[in-house]
N, C-alpha and C positions, 0 to 999 in steps of 0.2 A: 766741497766743491769740485776737486778733481773727478771723483766718481760720476758727479752729474755730467760734467763735462764730456767725461768718456761715452756715458749713454748716450747723450746728444749728437755726437759724433757718429756713433753705430748708428743711431736711427736715421741721420742725415744719408750715411751711405746706403743703408737698405732701401731709401726712398728716391734714389737716383734712377731717373728713367733708362729704359732698357738701350736706349740706342747710345747710352755712355758705355757700354760694354763694346768690345771689338767685336765686329760680326765674323761668324766662321765663314770660311771659303764657300761659295758657292760650288757644289758639286755638279759638273756637266760630263755627260758622255755622249759619244758618236759612235754609231754601229756602221760598218764600211762592208759593201757587198762583195768587194773585190781585196786582192791583197793589195798592201798600200806599197806602191811603185815610185818611180821617179817622174811618172807623168800618167795623166788619164784622169777620170772621172775621181775616183778616190783620192787621188793626190790634191786636186782641187779643192777638195773639202776639207782634207786635213791641212791644207794651206790656211783656209777659214778658220779651221780651230785653234792653230797656232797665233794666227792674226788677234782672235779673240783673248788667247792667253796673253799675248805680250801687251795687249790694250788694257786689261783689267789686273794684270798683275798678281799679288796674292791674294785678291779678293775671290780667285776663281782656281779651282783644281779641275783640270780637264783630263779625260782618259778616252780610249778607243779600243774596239773591238774590231780586227779586220777579217775579211774574207768569209763572212758568215752568209751562206745560202739562203736565200727567200724560203720563208713558209714556216715548218715546225722550229727549224734551228733558229731563225731570227726570233720568233716569238719566246724561245728558250733565252736567249741571249739578252733580249730586251727586259724581260722579268727579271732576271739575275741583276741588272744594272739597277732596276728599280728598287729591288731588294737591298742594295748596297748602299741605298741612300742618296743616290743621285737626284738632284731637283729638277734637272731638265736633261730630256734625252734627245738626241737628233737622228733620225733615220732617213739618212738620202738615199733611197731607192723605191722606186714604184711598187715593187714586191714587197715590201716591208709595211704597207699601208696598213692591211688587215692586221696582222699581227700587233702592230702599233696600236692599233684602236683595243685590240683585246685585251692587252696589258694595261692600256690607259682606265680602262673600266674598272679594274682591280687597285689601281693605284691613284685615285683622285686628286691627290696632294701633289703628285708629279705632274710636271709640264712635258709635254712631248711634242716635236717638231717633226711632221711627216714632209720630208723635202721630196717634192714631185708627187705627193698624194694629193686627193681632191676631196676627203672627208674630213670633217673637222667635228669635235666634240668640245665641251668648256675647257677640258684641259688637252686639246690635241689643235695645234694649229698646223696650216699647210702652206708652204712656200714652193716658188719654183721660177725659173727664169725662161724668159720668152727666147729660148735657143734659135729658134726659127729665124729671129731678126739676123744674127750673126751668120746663119747658113745662107741666108739671102745675100748678104753682103759676100760671102766666100763664093758663092755662085757668082757673083759678077766677076770677080777675080779669074775664077777657072773658066768663066766663057770668053774671057779676053787670052788667056794663054793656051788653051787647047789648040791642038792642029788637027786632030782627028775629028772633032766636034762630038767626041763619045767620053762620058765620063763615067765612072763605076761607083758605087756605093755599096759598101758593108754594111748590113743593119743588123741589129740584135732583134728585137720583136717589134710586130707590126702594131703597135700601141700608137694614139693619137700624137703624142710626143715625137715620136720617129717619124710618122707619116708627114708631120707639119715640117720637120726638118728636109727630108727628101723633096717635098713639094717646094718649100723656099728656095732650096739650092737651084731647083731645075729653073723656077720661075727668074731667079736671078740671073743663071747662065743664058736663059733664052731672052733675057731682055737687052743682052748685048750681043746675042749671037742666036738667032732664031732657029739655025739648022741644029743646034745642040740637044743631044739627046742623055738620058742617064739611064744607065743599067743597074739593077738592086740585086742582090743577093742575100737572101735571109739566113741567119745562123741559128735563130731562136735561142741564143746564149748572148750573155752580156760580157763575158770576159772567157777566151779561148783562143789565145794567142796563135796556137797551130792552124785552126780553123779559120782564123782572121786572115793569116798570111796565105793560106790556100784559096781563100775567096778572093783575096787581093790578086793573086797571080792568074786566077781565072778571068777576073775582068780586063787585067791587063792582056791575057792572051785574046779575048774576044774584040780587041781595039781600042780599048780605052787608054788614054793617055794622061787623064787626070783621076784621082780616087779621092773620095770622101767615105766617112765611117760614122757609125753611131755604135762602138763598142768600146771596151774598156782599156784595151791596151794600145802599143806603140806599133803593133805588127803590120799594119797597114802601111804606116809611114816608112817603116824599115824596107818593106816588099817595093815600094816606090823608089826609094833611093837606090837598090840594088838593081832595078831595071831601069835607071835613068828617066823614070816618069815622074809628073808632079803630082802633090797631094796636099790636101787641107788638112791641117792638124784641128783635133778637137779637144775640148777640155782646158788644154796648156799648151805653151810653145813645146814643140817637138823637134827643134832643130838639133838638138844633140845626139837623135837618132836619124834626122834625116836632113842634113845641112844644105844640102843641094836641092833636093824634092819638095822641100816645103814651100807652099806658095804663101799661105799665110795662116795663122791659127784664131779660131773661134774660142775665145776664153771665157771661163766663168769666174766671177768675183763673189765669193761668199763671205770675205772677212768682215764687211761692215755689217752684214745682216746677222751673222752669229754674234758678233760683239753686242751689237743692241740687243739682240733678245736675251742673252746672259745676263746684261746690265740690268733689263726690266726685272728679271727675275730678283737680282739683288736689291732694288729699291722698290720691290713690290707693286709693280705697274704692267706686269706680264698679262697679257690677255690673248686668247684664242683670236685667230683671224686667218686671212688669206692673202698672200701677196704673190702677184704675177709681174716681177719687174724684168725690164729689158734693158736696151741701150741707153734709154732716158734715165733709168735709176742706178746706171753704172755695173748692173751685174752680168751684161754680156757685152762683149766688144771684139772687133777684128784687129789684130796687132801681129807683130813679128814676122813681118814679111820676108820671104827669102830672097836671096840674091838674082835671082833670074827674072824677078817681076820688075818691069820698069817702072819709071817715076811715074809716068802718066796713070798707069793701072792703080798704083798705090794712091795717086790723088784721088782718082775717081771712085775708088771704092771709100775713102775716107768721107770725101764729100757727102757721099749717098749716107753713110754712117750718122752724119751731122743731120742729115734729113730725116732719117728715122728717129732720133732723138728730139727732134721738134713736132714731128707729126705728119711733115710734108711727104713723106714716102709710107706708104702701106704695102708692105709685102704682098699681102693676099687682096689687093685692089684690084678691080676688074677692069678689062675682061678677062676672066680665067675660065677654062675649059677643063673638062678632066680628060683621062687616058682614052675615054671612049668618044670624045670629041662633043659631050653635052655641055653646054654653057652652065658654069656653076655660079658665076658672079659676073653680073653685067657691068659693062663700062659706068664708070662714075660711082659704082658701089663698092664695097669692100665687107669682108667676111666678118662678123662681130666675135667678140670674145667666146663666147658660148659656143659659135659654130667651129673656131678654131680649136677649141678643147675637145670637142667631139668629132674631130676630123677621121673621117674612114674611107678616103677614096685618093686617088693619085691624080696628078694633074697631067694635061698633054706634054708630052717629051719624056715621059718616064716609061721605060720600058720594062714593065714588070706587072706582077700579078700579087694581089694579096693572098697571103696563104689562108687556107680555110680550116 
């Protein structure tokens, strides 16, 4: 009898469904285009990684590789992470898009998230934030705070995402200060603190008293602090390096998205797709106002942020003319998402030329 009972118990154990076994942690990896510092683009994405780790606990094991150049090095690192058994790999840099797609073809069982990318595959999703919404709001604050009516903008590459930001910032400034102009210096680098600082100093010497930037370090903020100027932080709050200079910070919030996507790998519901979220989705906001910003300016910016969230405000709503004076958006109209994503022109008020 005991022998039969033991056999029955063994058979019952063998027939238990697979979900009775504790799941192994999902392995999730991130690839960072710059060193991981205390502030900036990479730091915001790493905050998102840590948020996913905290939310999912021992059900996920996260890793990252930092300071990976775009191109062949990126492909090598992404491929190595796939070989290491990572089930989902996040690649937050536009220049990682093609390497990600190439590796994804060889690892169809791995999920890839091309952050700021624009091409999808069955195992490659894309996601980005409407950074231009935050830029517009920051422009409103800058337009109220400038005394010279001159702003300087240190820019990485002339890709649509950067042009959206420059244009939205300019439109925000000119919505409250029609005389405002924005000078742009192109670096063709995402992260080069020495050159970022040099560009900031050049713009200040040319008469700018407010700075903005689309690069990866805190160098522009530090330059503004040193010179007694004002600046808009990007990616995250940078008052630690510019306590007096910071007007406000355009921040990116990746924690909810990263947590949701890793959880979908856990429960088997992950699917490729494309998300472009902004203020409404909680992925972009303006916050961390500096001590020099009057309460009236803070209230005005926050009111417009609420209007953005409800759709009452369109940063690229007409009339909008380009830097050559040609009407691009008629009154009562607004650019479509397709037109914004393909932006290759500068608005009136920007004193710069696109690099050829």
